[in-house]
MIZAVEX-518569 format. One record per residue (C-alpha): residue in one letter; residue number from 1; z negated, x, y negated. Coordinates in steps of 0.001 Angstrom, whole numbers, plus 524288, in hexadecimal, padded with zeros to 5 digits. Layout:
% MIZAVEX-518569
<"a", NUM, <Z, X, Y>>,
...
END
This chain:
% MIZAVEX-518569
<"m", 1, <7925C, 789E8, 84E08>>,
<"e", 2, <794BA, 78FE3, 8436A>>,
<"s", 3, <7A2ED, 78D47, 83F7D>>,
<"k", 4, <7AEBF, 797D4, 83ED7>>,
<"i", 5, <7AEDC, 79D1F, 831E7>>,
<"a", 6, <7BE66, 79BA5, 82DAD>>,
<"p", 7, <7C712, 7A783, 82D9D>>,
<"v", 8, <7C719, 7AC23, 81DE6>>,
<"k", 9, <7D50D, 7A966, 81924>>,
<"m", 10, <7DBB7, 7B41F, 81188>>,
<"f", 11, <7E852, 7B2B0, 808FE>>,
<"f", 12, <7EFD8, 7C134, 8064D>>,
<"f", 13, <7F998, 7C083, 7F9FA>>,
<"p", 14, <800A8, 7CDA7, 7FAA4>>,
<"f", 15, <80A19, 7D288, 7EF74>>,
<"v", 16, <817F5, 7D417, 7F314>>,
<"g", 17, <81A65, 7E0E8, 7F0DB>>,
<"g", 18, <8171A, 7EA76, 7FE92>>,
<"g", 19, <80C0E, 7F2FA, 7FC86>>,
<"h", 20, <80333, 7E7E2, 7F8AA>>,
<"q", 21, <808BB, 7DCCF, 80272>>,
<"i", 22, <80973, 7E446, 80DE4>>,
<"p", 23, <7FAF3, 7E82F, 80D18>>,
<"m", 24, <7F621, 7D9BF, 80938>>,
<"i", 25, <7FE5B, 7D553, 815A5>>,
<"d", 26, <7F843, 7DD5D, 81D46>>,
<"t", 27, <7EAED, 7DACD, 81987>>,
<"a", 28, <7EC9F, 7CCF7, 81C93>>,
<"r", 29, <7F0D1, 7D073, 82AE2>>,
<"v", 30, <7E3AE, 7D8A5, 8294B>>,
<"f", 31, <7DC31, 7CD1F, 82463>>,
<"a", 32, <7E1E0, 7C4AF, 82FE2>>,
<"s", 33, <7DD91, 7CE4A, 83C53>>,
<"h", 34, <7CFEB, 7CAFD, 8365A>>,
<"g", 35, <7D06B, 7BC71, 836BA>>,
<"a", 36, <7D538, 7B887, 8297A>>,
<"i", 37, <7DFDA, 7AD30, 827DB>>,
<"s", 38, <7E6EC, 7B553, 81E9B>>,
<"t", 39, <7F40C, 7B08E, 8168C>>,
<"i", 40, <7FCFB, 7BA1B, 80F66>>,
<"i", 41, <8029C, 7B2F6, 80477>>,
<"t", 42, <8118A, 7B74F, 800BD>>,
<"t", 43, <81D86, 7B378, 7FDCF>>,
<"p", 44, <829FE, 7B06F, 80604>>,
<"s", 45, <8303D, 7BC33, 80794>>,
<"n", 46, <8237E, 7C6AB, 80778>>,
<"a", 47, <8204B, 7BDFC, 81326>>,
<"i", 48, <82D0F, 7C3F2, 819C4>>,
<"d", 49, <8269B, 7D0DE, 818D2>>,
<"f", 50, <818D0, 7CEB5, 82063>>,
<"n", 51, <81C4B, 7C45E, 82845>>,
<"s", 52, <81E32, 7C88B, 83515>>,
<"s", 53, <810D7, 7D169, 835AD>>,
<"i", 54, <80AEB, 7C483, 83133>>,
<"t", 55, <812D4, 7BC37, 83D33>>,
<"r", 56, <80BC7, 7C706, 847FD>>,
<"d", 57, <7FDC7, 7C528, 840C3>>,
<"q", 58, <7FDA7, 7B698, 84220>>,
<"q", 59, <80583, 7B8FC, 8513D>>,
<"s", 60, <7F9D1, 7C1A8, 8533B>>,
<"g", 61, <7EF51, 7B7AF, 850AF>>,
<"l", 62, <7EB4B, 7BA29, 84132>>,
<"n", 63, <7E9FD, 7AF90, 83828>>,
<"i", 64, <7F45C, 7B376, 82DA6>>,
<"t", 65, <8005A, 7AE02, 825F7>>,
<"i", 66, <807B7, 7AF67, 81AF1>>,
<"h", 67, <809CA, 7A483, 80F2B>>,
<"i", 68, <815B7, 7A640, 8092F>>,
<"l", 69, <8162C, 7A19E, 7FB7E>>,
<"t", 70, <81F09, 797C4, 7F61D>>,
<"l", 71, <825E9, 79E19, 7EB06>>,
<"p", 72, <829F5, 794E7, 7DFD0>>,
<"p", 73, <83784, 79475, 7DDC9>>,
<"n", 74, <8405F, 79D88, 7D524>>,
<"i", 75, <83695, 7A736, 7D6EF>>,
<"a", 76, <83A58, 7B5FA, 7DF04>>,
<"e", 77, <8338D, 7B70A, 7E922>>,
<"i", 78, <82D69, 7C620, 7E7CB>>,
<"t", 79, <830A9, 7CC64, 7F452>>,
<"d", 80, <831BB, 7DA5F, 7F1E4>>,
<"m", 81, <8284C, 7E20F, 7F8D7>>,
<"s", 82, <828BB, 7ED3E, 7F047>>,
<"a", 83, <82514, 7E380, 7E3F7>>,
<"g", 84, <81C06, 7EB09, 7DB8A>>,
<"p", 85, <80DDB, 7E8B6, 7D632>>,
<"m", 86, <813CA, 7E1F8, 7CADD>>,
<"t", 87, <81A7D, 7D8C7, 7D0E9>>,
<"d", 88, <81934, 7CA58, 7CBA0>>,
<"t", 89, <81558, 7C19C, 7D6CA>>,
<"s", 90, <80FAF, 7B747, 7CEF4>>,
<"a", 91, <81C13, 7AE0F, 7D439>>,
<"l", 92, <81342, 7AD7D, 7E07F>>,
<"l", 93, <8062F, 7A6DE, 7D75D>>,
<"e", 94, <80B82, 7984A, 7D941>>,
<"p", 95, <80D2F, 797DA, 7E730>>,
<"f", 96, <80209, 7A0F9, 7EB5A>>,
<"k", 97, <7F8DA, 79A24, 7E342>>,
<"d", 98, <7FD23, 78B50, 7EA06>>,
<"f", 99, <7FB34, 792DC, 7F529>>,
<"l", 100, <7EE51, 795B1, 7F204>>,
<"i", 101, <7EBEC, 787CE, 7EE71>>,
<"h", 102, <7ECC6, 7819F, 7FC63>>,
<"d", 103, <7E847, 78CEE, 8051D>>,
<"k", 104, <7DAF3, 7948E, 7FF49>>,
<"p", 105, <7D79E, 79FE6, 80826>>,
<"d", 106, <7CA80, 7A7D4, 80804>>,
<"c", 107, <7D110, 7B374, 80060>>,
<"i", 108, <7DDBC, 7B6F7, 7FCD7>>,
<"v", 109, <7E1A1, 7C595, 7FACE>>,
<"i", 110, <7EB05, 7C7AB, 7EFC1>>,
<"d", 111, <7F1DB, 7D2DA, 7ECEA>>,
<"f", 112, <7EEDF, 7DA4C, 7DFD7>>,
<"f", 113, <7FD6C, 7D8DC, 7DA19>>,
<"h", 114, <7FDA7, 7CA9A, 7D973>>,
<"r", 115, <7F743, 7CBA3, 7CCEA>>,
<"w", 116, <7F6D3, 7BDAF, 7CBA7>>,
<"a", 117, <7F120, 7B8A8, 7D7CA>>,
<"g", 118, <7E3A0, 7BA8E, 7D488>>,
<"e", 119, <7E333, 7AFEF, 7CA59>>,
<"v", 120, <7E98B, 7A5A3, 7D3A2>>,
<"v", 121, <7DE28, 7A931, 7DD40>>,
<"d", 122, <7D4B8, 7A900, 7D4D8>>,
<"e", 123, <7D84E, 79C1E, 7CFC4>>,
<"l", 124, <7D70E, 7956B, 7DDB3>>,
<"q", 125, <7CB26, 79DD4, 7DEE5>>,
<"i", 126, <7CE21, 7A3C6, 7EA9D>>,
<"r", 127, <7C722, 7B13E, 7EF59>>,
<"r", 128, <7D206, 7BB90, 7EC25>>,
<"l", 129, <7D1BF, 7C864, 7F1CB>>,
<"m", 130, <7DB37, 7D4F2, 7EA33>>,
<"f", 131, <7E38C, 7DE75, 7F2EC>>,
<"t", 132, <7E8BF, 7E965, 7EB94>>,
<"g", 133, <7F107, 7F2A8, 7F4F5>>,
<"n", 134, <7E805, 7FCD7, 7F08E>>,
<"a", 135, <7DC78, 803E4, 7F5EE>>,
<"c", 136, <7D0B2, 80877, 7F14E>>,
<"f", 137, <7D1B6, 81679, 7ECFB>>,
<"p", 138, <7DD92, 81251, 7E26D>>,
<"r", 139, <7D623, 80820, 7DCD0>>,
<"c", 140, <7C8A3, 8128F, 7DA0F>>,
<"v", 141, <7D22F, 81B0A, 7D371>>,
<"q", 142, <7D9A4, 8131D, 7CBEA>>,
<"e", 143, <7CD8F, 80A80, 7C7CD>>,
<"n", 144, <7C510, 81868, 7C4BF>>,
<"i", 145, <7D32C, 81D82, 7BBA0>>,
<"r", 146, <7D23F, 80FE4, 7B4D8>>,
<"k", 147, <7C31E, 8102B, 7B1F3>>,
<"h", 148, <7C277, 82032, 7AF7A>>,
<"v", 149, <7CDBD, 82749, 7AB28>>,
<"q", 150, <7D39A, 82651, 79D06>>,
<"l", 151, <7E111, 8285F, 7A2A8>>,
<"e", 152, <7E684, 82977, 79487>>,
<"d", 153, <7DD1D, 8372B, 79206>>,
<"l", 154, <7E4E0, 83E1A, 79C31>>,
<"s", 155, <7EE5E, 8491E, 7958D>>,
<"s", 156, <7F846, 8444D, 79ED1>>,
<"d", 157, <7FC70, 83CC6, 7AAEB>>,
<"y", 158, <7FACE, 8468C, 7B35E>>,
<"e", 159, <7ECE5, 84D65, 7AFAF>>,
<"p", 160, <7E47E, 849B7, 7BB16>>,
<"f", 161, <7D789, 84308, 7B9D6>>,
<"v", 162, <7CD1B, 83E70, 7C644>>,
<"v", 163, <7CB1A, 832D6, 7C7F6>>,
<"p", 164, <7BBF4, 82FA2, 7C656>>,
<"h", 165, <7B302, 82AAD, 7CD74>>,
<"l", 166, <7B9E0, 82ADE, 7D926>>,
<"p", 167, <7B445, 82F27, 7E78B>>,
<"n", 168, <7BE13, 838EE, 7E8D9>>,
<"r", 169, <7C47B, 843C6, 7DC1C>>,
<"i", 170, <7D00A, 83A58, 7DA03>>,
<"e", 171, <7DAA0, 840A4, 7D073>>,
<"m", 172, <7E4FD, 83992, 7C86A>>,
<"t", 173, <7EEDD, 83BD8, 7BCFA>>,
<"r", 174, <7F2F3, 82FDD, 7B432>>,
<"s", 175, <800FE, 830F8, 7B984>>,
<"r", 176, <7FC8C, 82DD7, 7C4C0>>,
<"v", 177, <7F493, 8213D, 7C118>>,
<"p", 178, <7FB06, 81392, 7C144>>,
<"i", 179, <80012, 80DAB, 7B569>>,
<"f", 180, <7F756, 802C5, 7B1F0>>,
<"l", 181, <7EAD5, 80D7C, 7B235>>,
<"r", 182, <7F153, 81740, 7A8B0>>,
<"n", 183, <7F459, 80D27, 7A019>>,
<"p", 184, <7EC08, 7FFB4, 7A178>>,
<"s", 185, <7EF80, 7FC50, 7957E>>,
<"q", 186, <7FDC9, 7F7A6, 798F3>>,
<"f", 187, <7F790, 7EFF1, 7A5BE>>,
<"p", 188, <7ED55, 7E6E1, 79F63>>,
<"d", 189, <7F0C0, 7DA7F, 7A6FE>>,
<"r", 190, <7F283, 7E2C5, 7B30B>>,
<"l", 191, <7E6D2, 7E8AD, 7B4F1>>,
<"k", 192, <7DEB5, 7DC26, 7B0BE>>,
<"t", 193, <7E55C, 7D397, 7B9F9>>,
<"m", 194, <7E36D, 7DE8A, 7C53F>>,
<"k", 195, <7D3D2, 7DE76, 7C06E>>,
<"n", 196, <7D3EA, 7CF6E, 7C026>>,
<"l", 197, <7DB04, 7CED3, 7CBCB>>,
<"e", 198, <7CF32, 7D823, 7D352>>,
<"e", 199, <7C2C3, 7D494, 7CC1C>>,
<"k", 200, <7C516, 7C595, 7CEEE>>,
<"s", 201, <7C899, 7C874, 7DDD7>>,
<"f", 202, <7BE24, 7C726, 7E9E9>>,
<"g", 203, <7C31F, 7D530, 7EC3C>>,
<"t", 204, <7CDA1, 7DE90, 7F1CA>>,
<"i", 205, <7D289, 7E174, 7FF2D>>,
<"v", 206, <7D789, 7EF40, 80019>>,
<"n", 207, <7E164, 7F3E2, 80A70>>,
<"s", 208, <7D969, 80230, 80CD3>>,
<"f", 209, <7CDA0, 8056A, 815A7>>,
<"y", 210, <7BF02, 80A6F, 811F4>>,
<"e", 211, <7C0DA, 817F6, 81B98>>,
<"l", 212, <7CD97, 81C31, 8126F>>,
<"e", 213, <7C66D, 8194B, 8049F>>,
<"p", 214, <7B887, 816F1, 805F8>>,
<"a", 215, <7B536, 81D6A, 7F904>>,
<"y", 216, <7BD19, 81491, 7F1F9>>,
<"a", 217, <7BA9E, 8087E, 7FB84>>,
<"d", 218, <7AD0D, 80B49, 7F6FB>>,
<"y", 219, <7AFE3, 80DB5, 7E7A9>>,
<"i", 220, <7B831, 800BB, 7E5C0>>,
<"r", 221, <7AE59, 7F8F3, 7EB72>>,
<"k", 222, <7A1D2, 7FE16, 7E4F9>>,
<"d", 223, <7A744, 804C6, 7D830>>,
<"f", 224, <7B15A, 7FC66, 7D68C>>,
<"g", 225, <7A966, 7EF9F, 7DB5C>>,
<"m", 226, <7B5DE, 7EAAF, 7E41C>>,
<"k", 227, <7B57D, 7E329, 7EF08>>,
<"a", 228, <7BEC3, 7E817, 7F7C3>>,
<"w", 229, <7C147, 7E6D4, 80798>>,
<"l", 230, <7C88F, 7F42C, 80BAC>>,
<"v", 231, <7D0B7, 7EC62, 81692>>,
<"g", 232, <7DAE5, 7F792, 81BCD>>,
<"p", 233, <7E4FF, 7FD49, 81E49>>,
<"v", 234, <7EAF6, 7F16E, 82063>>,
<"s", 235, <7F60B, 7F5EE, 823CD>>,
<"l", 236, <7F060, 7F961, 832FA>>,
<"c", 237, <7F071, 7EA3F, 833ED>>,
<"n", 238, <7FEDA, 7EDFB, 838EE>>,
<"r", 239, <7FD14, 7F13A, 84770>>,
<"s", 240, <809D5, 7EC7B, 84C33>>,
<"k", 241, <817A7, 7F492, 84B3F>>,
<"e", 242, <81C44, 7E7C8, 844F9>>,
<"d", 243, <8122C, 7E6BE, 83BC0>>,
<"k", 244, <813BD, 7F50B, 8361F>>,
<"t", 245, <821E4, 7F223, 83715>>,
<"d", 246, <82267, 7E4E9, 82E56>>,
<"r", 247, <818FB, 7EA52, 8247F>>,
<"g", 248, <82089, 7E74D, 817BF>>,
<"k", 249, <83096, 7E517, 816EF>>,
<"l", 250, <8379B, 7E81E, 82331>>,
<"s", 251, <83A7E, 7F5E8, 82652>>,
<"t", 252, <84758, 7F9E1, 82490>>,
<"i", 253, <84662, 80301, 82E30>>,
<"d", 254, <844A9, 7FFC6, 83C96>>,
<"e", 255, <8386D, 80442, 8403E>>,
<"q", 256, <83A1D, 80892, 84D40>>,
<"s", 257, <84545, 8129D, 846A8>>,
<"c", 258, <83B2A, 8183C, 83F34>>,
<"l", 259, <8308F, 818A6, 848EA>>,
<"n", 260, <83B24, 81EC0, 85314>>,
<"w", 261, <83C13, 828CA, 84644>>,
<"l", 262, <82D3A, 82C6F, 84512>>,
<"s", 263, <82C23, 82DB8, 8539E>>,
<"s", 264, <83697, 83965, 8549A>>,
<"k", 265, <82E19, 83FAF, 84B52>>,
<"e", 266, <81FD4, 8479E, 84D21>>,
<"p", 267, <813E4, 84391, 84A11>>,
<"n", 268, <81007, 84409, 83B03>>,
<"s", 269, <81D8F, 84A1C, 8376A>>,
<"v", 270, <82463, 83D6C, 82F54>>,
<"l", 271, <820CA, 83B78, 820FE>>,
<"y", 272, <823C1, 82BFF, 81E95>>,
<"v", 273, <827B3, 82C9A, 80F53>>,
<"s", 274, <827E1, 81F91, 8090E>>,
<"f", 275, <822C4, 8199E, 7FA78>>,
<"g", 276, <81F12, 80AB8, 7FD65>>,
<"s", 277, <8252E, 7FFD6, 7FA9D>>,
<"l", 278, <8245B, 7FEED, 7ECB3>>,
<"a", 279, <82972, 80E5B, 7E727>>,
<"r", 280, <835E5, 8107F, 7E393>>,
<"l", 281, <839B2, 81F1F, 7E277>>,
<"p", 282, <843C7, 825CF, 7D8BB>>,
<"d", 283, <8505B, 8289E, 7DF5B>>,
<"q", 284, <84BB4, 83898, 7DE1E>>,
<"q", 285, <83F2C, 8383B, 7E356>>,
<"i", 286, <8453F, 8332B, 7EF24>>,
<"k", 287, <84CA5, 83DB6, 7EEFC>>,
<"e", 288, <84304, 847AE, 7EC52>>,
<"i", 289, <83A8F, 8405B, 7F8CB>>,
<"a", 290, <847F3, 842FA, 7FFB6>>,
<"y", 291, <8484E, 8514D, 7FE54>>,
<"a", 292, <83ABA, 8531F, 7FDAE>>,
<"l", 293, <839AB, 84C6F, 80CD6>>,
<"e", 294, <8462B, 85447, 810AB>>,
<"a", 295, <840FC, 86169, 80C6E>>,
<"s", 296, <83446, 86069, 81270>>,
<"d", 297, <83AD1, 85DFE, 8201B>>,
<"q", 298, <8327B, 851F5, 823A8>>,
<"s", 299, <8349D, 846D6, 82C46>>,
<"f", 300, <83354, 839E8, 823DD>>,
<"i", 301, <83410, 82C72, 8244B>>,
<"w", 302, <836B7, 82978, 81606>>,
<"v", 303, <836DC, 81A17, 80FB5>>,
<"v", 304, <842FD, 81AFA, 805C4>>,
<"r", 305, <840E5, 80CFC, 7FD84>>,
<"t", 306, <846B3, 80BAA, 7F171>>,
<"t", 307, <84883, 81468, 7E62A>>,
<"t", 308, <8451D, 81174, 7D6F2>>,
<"s", 309, <8555A, 80FC5, 7D54B>>,
<"s", 310, <8566E, 80843, 7DF64>>,
<"s", 311, <858FC, 7F88E, 7DD34>>,
<"k", 312, <84D87, 7EF9F, 7DEDF>>,
<"n", 313, <85055, 7EA91, 7ED8D>>,
<"e", 314, <855BB, 7F6C8, 7F325>>,
<"e", 315, <84F40, 7FC3B, 7FE25>>,
<"n", 316, <8545B, 80773, 800EF>>,
<"g", 317, <857E9, 80B92, 7F2D5>>,
<"g", 318, <85195, 81AF1, 7F7BC>>,
<"a", 319, <85E07, 81E7D, 80098>>,
<"d", 320, <86733, 81FC0, 7F6A2>>,
<"f", 321, <85DC8, 82ACE, 7EF74>>,
<"l", 322, <85A96, 83328, 7FA7F>>,
<"p", 323, <86282, 83F9A, 7FA48>>,
<"d", 324, <86FAF, 841B3, 800DC>>,
<"g", 325, <86F62, 843B5, 80E3D>>,
<"f", 326, <86074, 84330, 80FC4>>,
<"e", 327, <85FA7, 838B8, 81767>>,
<"e", 328, <86B31, 83BAD, 82350>>,
<"r", 329, <86351, 8486D, 82468>>,
<"m", 330, <856A8, 84392, 824DE>>,
<"k", 331, <85E80, 83A62, 8308A>>,
<"e", 332, <86412, 84663, 836D7>>,
<"n", 333, <8593B, 84EC3, 83753>>,
<"q", 334, <84FB4, 8431B, 83A5F>>,
<"k", 335, <845AA, 848C5, 82F74>>,
<"g", 336, <844F7, 83A5C, 827D9>>,
<"l", 337, <84563, 82B34, 82A63>>,
<"i", 338, <8499C, 8249C, 81CD8>>,
<"i", 339, <84541, 8160A, 81C30>>,
<"r", 340, <84A23, 80DA4, 80FF1>>,
<"g", 341, <841F7, 80364, 80D33>>,
<"w", 342, <835E0, 7FEE0, 81635>>,
<"a", 343, <830C0, 80678, 81F83>>,
<"p", 344, <8267A, 802A1, 829ED>>,
<"q", 345, <81C37, 80BB7, 8243E>>,
<"l", 346, <811E9, 80855, 82CDF>>,
<"l", 347, <818EF, 80C8C, 839DE>>,
<"i", 348, <81D52, 81886, 8350A>>,
<"l", 349, <80EFD, 81D72, 82EC2>>,
<"e", 350, <809F4, 81BD3, 83B21>>,
<"h", 351, <8127B, 822F1, 8448D>>,
<"e", 352, <80E58, 82F40, 84761>>,
<"a", 353, <81B17, 836FA, 8418B>>,
<"v", 354, <81671, 83375, 835AA>>,
<"g", 355, <80D82, 83EE3, 82E11>>,
<"g", 356, <80E46, 83BC9, 82112>>,
<"f", 357, <81184, 8316E, 8175A>>,
<"l", 358, <8186C, 832B0, 808D7>>,
<"t", 359, <8145A, 82818, 8024E>>,
<"h", 360, <81255, 82111, 7F53F>>,
<"c", 361, <803C7, 81E7D, 7F678>>,
<"g", 362, <8047E, 80EE6, 7F628>>,
<"w", 363, <7F85D, 80AE1, 7FBB5>>,
<"n", 364, <7FE79, 804DF, 80862>>,
<"s", 365, <80618, 81075, 80B99>>,
<"t", 366, <7FC3F, 8192F, 8093C>>,
<"l", 367, <7F17D, 81144, 8132F>>,
<"e", 368, <7FCB0, 81158, 81C74>>,
<"g", 369, <7FD2C, 81EEF, 81BDB>>,
<"v", 370, <7EEA2, 81F95, 81DC7>>,
<"s", 371, <7ED36, 8167E, 82759>>,
<"t", 372, <7F841, 81D24, 83096>>,
<"g", 373, <7F24C, 82BB8, 82EBA>>,
<"v", 374, <7FE93, 82F4E, 8266F>>,
<"p", 375, <7FB2A, 83A0C, 81B73>>,
<"m", 376, <80415, 83787, 80F99>>,
<"i", 377, <80AB8, 83F6D, 80595>>,
<"t", 378, <807D4, 836BD, 7F902>>,
<"w", 379, <8117A, 833C3, 7ECE9>>,
<"p", 380, <80B3D, 82740, 7E6B1>>,
<"l", 381, <81310, 8201B, 7DBE6>>,
<"s", 382, <80C49, 8147C, 7D4AE>>,
<"a", 383, <80111, 80B24, 7D80D>>,
<"e", 384, <7F36A, 811BA, 7DC33>>,
<"q", 385, <7FC65, 81B89, 7E651>>,
<"f", 386, <7F746, 82571, 7DDD2>>,
<"s", 387, <7E9B7, 8227F, 7E264>>,
<"n", 388, <7ED95, 81FC0, 7EE4E>>,
<"e", 389, <7F442, 82DBE, 7EF00>>,
<"k", 390, <7E6F1, 8329F, 7EA87>>,
<"l", 391, <7DF39, 82BB3, 7F55D>>,
<"v", 392, <7E921, 832FA, 7FFC9>>,
<"t", 393, <7E90F, 8407F, 7FB1C>>,
<"d", 394, <7DCD7, 84331, 7F3A2>>,
<"v", 395, <7D385, 8384F, 7FBCB>>,
<"l", 396, <7D80D, 83757, 809AD>>,
<"k", 397, <7DFB2, 84544, 80788>>,
<"i", 398, <7EA30, 84115, 8104C>>,
<"g", 399, <7F70C, 84273, 8077D>>,
<"v", 400, <7FD9E, 84A3F, 7FFC0>>,
<"q", 401, <803EC, 84930, 7F2A6>>,
<"v", 402, <80FE4, 8491C, 7EF88>>,
<"g", 403, <80DF0, 84A6D, 7DFB5>>,
<"s", 404, <81224, 83C31, 7DA76>>,
<"k", 405, <80B53, 83C4F, 7CDB2>>,
<"e", 406, <81076, 8306B, 7C6A4>>,
<"w", 407, <80D3A, 8233C, 7C8B7>>,
<"g", 408, <81851, 81970, 7C523>>,
<"i", 409, <81AEC, 80AD5, 7C602>>,
<"h", 410, <82629, 80A2C, 7D165>>,
<"t", 411, <82EA6, 801B2, 7C822>>,
<"e", 412, <82E63, 80DEF, 7BEFD>>,
<"e", 413, <835A1, 81A8F, 7BE75>>,
<"w", 414, <82FD7, 824DB, 7C5DB>>,
<"k", 415, <82AFB, 82F09, 7BBFF>>,
<"e", 416, <82B07, 83AF5, 7C6BD>>,
<"v", 417, <8322B, 83E69, 7D2A8>>,
<"l", 418, <82BCF, 847CF, 7DAEE>>,
<"g", 419, <83549, 8534B, 7DF3E>>,
<"r", 420, <83780, 856C6, 7EE23>>,
<"e", 421, <8303F, 86117, 7EF23>>,
<"k", 422, <820C3, 859B4, 7EC84>>,
<"v", 423, <825FA, 850FB, 7F51F>>,
<"e", 424, <82A9A, 85B4E, 7FFEE>>,
<"l", 425, <81CA5, 861E8, 7FE97>>,
<"a", 426, <81486, 85730, 80002>>,
<"v", 427, <81BB5, 853F3, 80CC7>>,
<"k", 428, <81BCC, 86001, 811A5>>,
<"k", 429, <80C5A, 860EE, 80D6A>>,
<"l", 430, <809F3, 855B9, 8151E>>,
<"m", 431, <81227, 85563, 820BA>>,
<"g", 432, <81250, 86332, 82294>>,
<"k", 433, <80907, 8696B, 82CE7>>,
<"s", 434, <7FBDD, 86D86, 823AE>>,
<"e", 435, <7EDC2, 86A88, 82648>>,
<"e", 436, <7ED2E, 863AB, 81AE8>>,
<"g", 437, <7F7B7, 85BDD, 81EF9>>,
<"e", 438, <7F1B5, 85B52, 82CB3>>,
<"e", 439, <7E36F, 857AE, 82640>>,
<"m", 440, <7EB5D, 84BC6, 81E6E>>,
<"r", 441, <7F09B, 847ED, 82B45>>,
<"r", 442, <7E1F7, 846C9, 83153>>,
<"r", 443, <7DC0B, 8423C, 825CF>>,
<"v", 444, <7E6AC, 835A0, 82689>>,
<"k", 445, <7E5F1, 831C1, 8339C>>,
<"e", 446, <7D640, 8320F, 83245>>,
<"i", 447, <7D69F, 82876, 8285E>>,
<"a", 448, <7E1E8, 8208E, 83020>>,
<"g", 449, <7D81B, 81ECD, 83C39>>,
<"k", 450, <7CDEF, 8198D, 8303D>>,
<"a", 451, <7D974, 80FBA, 82B23>>,
<"r", 452, <7D956, 80AB4, 839F0>>,
<"k", 453, <7CB98, 80AB2, 83CE7>>,
<"a", 454, <7CA7D, 802C2, 82F98>>,
<"v", 455, <7D21E, 7F69C, 8346C>>,
<"e", 456, <7CE05, 7F575, 841D8>>,
<"e", 457, <7C11C, 7EE8C, 84649>>,
<"g", 458, <7B613, 7F48C, 8405B>>,
<"g", 459, <7BC55, 7FC52, 836BD>>,
<"t", 460, <7BAC8, 7FA79, 82790>>,
<"s", 461, <7C7BF, 7F3E8, 82308>>,
<"y", 462, <7C3F8, 7E9DB, 83008>>,
<"a", 463, <7B73C, 7E82B, 829AB>>,
<"e", 464, <7BBCA, 7E553, 81D9D>>,
<"v", 465, <7C408, 7DA7C, 82059>>,
<"e", 466, <7BBB9, 7D493, 8283C>>,
<"a", 467, <7B080, 7D680, 81C6F>>,
<"l", 468, <7BB12, 7CF42, 811F7>>,
<"i", 469, <7BD9D, 7C4A5, 81D54>>,
<"e", 470, <7AE4E, 7C1E5, 81F74>>,
<"e", 471, <7AAF9, 7C1C0, 80F2E>>,
<"l", 472, <7B5C3, 7B86E, 80D7A>>,
<"k", 473, <7B098, 7AFF4, 818A9>>,
<"a", 474, <7A4F1, 7B032, 812B1>>,
<"l", 475, <7A925, 7AC4D, 80525>>,
<"r", 476, <7ACEF, 79EB1, 80B6B>>,
<"v", 477, <79E59, 79B33, 80C40>>,
END
């Protein structure tokens, strides 16, 4: 009799920031659901954020565990899910290496922001996969700008240019391009490290699905020569109410009271407003959004996090900067629900009352909006978010731009505050009863259906997970 092949053993090493940690945890759970032995490597307090969902997976029979690194003495643990991409996690190097020496997997999936980890894994001759947290489209946009556009030759930061050699006409300005592309000479070490991490890896796991961006999935594989497996949307592995509630930090609102409020509203009548786990808006911008929402007469749920003038650990700093009486008026007329801190985003987005999502275009939020069939108002701020905006508005045609045009680093002063008129106009354009709005709603519902099919048996993402597992098994020989 032919001996049974042992399951593939995969390690996952997520970054500490929520925007990368949450989808990496979901990715580990996806591979476990396909029969892989999944181990998530993390720190003591970070494990608290997702321990409940992993315990439920174990109870359902999945082979998934958490390995908690023993941290060196006198080193403060990296705990903040709002940690930015430049956060130094190298304090984890020694315990990470020690674990790998004593327990080697078939492969390890490493987040791009653990810039030091690639060398450790390569030294131990362990097969390494990268996780960037991005889609294929922004990679194509940024790589073609880097290769083919002389940004210094543009007359100003706001002169439009067309990104060459893409399947769609994508127009950008220098002001919307990440700083490391505008001034690569200022970031030589970072760019070199990122390039080496990718070139020496076995390939990249992408949280996207083929039907969402087929031309760009083909582009990175054929034109860039990348090995990439599109395995998303990984958020769809969260099927129970508990899993959807427990993603990330503990919600600062009782989820049932939130759902009850939504259930009191008409279908597609509520706008969900959230700028993700990292962004910190200026006090004046908070006020302009509030004035716009009130003037639009639109029902909304607004996640108000810390502002640029708040202390680092203050979760509800934005509350003091709402206009006088605004919150009281919203409660009285039942127009708005304000959540300070962390919200159960998946539960909110999938509710039938939610008809729009004002988002910063972080990839998790963008993909969750797509997967739940909710059209978007796009307000990019940083990272690859301006490229994500173009995918939403110019390629998929399921969103409205609010008019943001300044790429910035979240730790720096904002260069622009968008006035209430622009915000109100975008809200009315998306949420108002118009042929354009209905067409966007129809298109995004269709894409959401494709997303669900992609992760089910017979779907493209399901097949890609299976293909990677089989390839890893074959490489044992």
